[in-house]
N, C-alpha and C positions, 0 to 999 in steps of 0.2 A: 931547699937548703940542704946541701950535701952533708952537713954536720949531724942531721937528724935530731936536733934539739933547738930550743930557742937561743937566740944570740943577745948579747948585751946591746941595749938601745944605742944607736949611733955607730954600730960596727960597719955600716955601709953608707954610701953617699945619700943625702936627702933627695926627695923628689923635687919637682919644679916649684912646689909650694913651700919648700924648706922643711917638710915633715920627714922624719926618719922612720924606717921600718913600718911603713903603712901596710904593706902586704907581705905575707909569707913568714912572719915571725910567730905571732900567735893570733888566733881569731880574736876580734875585739867586740866586746859588748857594746851595743848601741842603745839609744833611748827609744827606738822604735818598738811598738808593741804589736803582737800578732796573736790572733785567737786561733786555737787549734779546732779540730772538728767537733770537740765536745764543749767548746766555748771557754776553755781554760786559757788564762793569760800566759803568753810566751814572750820572751825577750829576744830580739833579733841580734845576731852577731855576724860580722862581716870581715873580709880581708884575707882569709886563708891562713894556715899555719905552716910550720916547718914540715908537717906530715901530710900536707894537702897536695893534690895534683896541681900542676901549674895553672890549669884553666880555672881553678877555684880561687886563686890568689889575686882577687880584684874586688873593689868595693861593691860592684853591682851584684856579686854572688853572695847570697845570704842563707842562713839557717836560723832556726829558733830553738831555744831551750826554755825550760821553766826557769824563772829568776833564781831559784835556789840551787840550780845545777852547779857542780864543781867538777871540772875535767882538766886534764893536764895541758891541753892545747888552747885554752881560752883565758883571756886576760882583759885588760882595759887600758885605755889611753888617757893620761892626764895631760891637760893643756894649761900652760901658763900664759895668761893674757896681761900685757903691760897696762899699768894704771897710771893715770896722770896726764900731763900735757902731751907727751909723746904718743900715748895710746888713744887719744881722743880725736 
């Protein structure tokens, strides 16, 4: 991202699944758990951020941090799922 900062969600076109800003905005926390060399629990994050190299901006590329970590380039994605006849 040339702006060197995160962008408002929806600033760019969605991907083929209709998801906006999947890669390259902020790294996204995932539900995956990873154990480090000492056996401590780590949480995986994926997707790359505005400060990442382009090859890191993909879902297959991952890192892990302690669940209590707070850094400027890490966030989360909220998903809204339709409920009712249409969503079933």
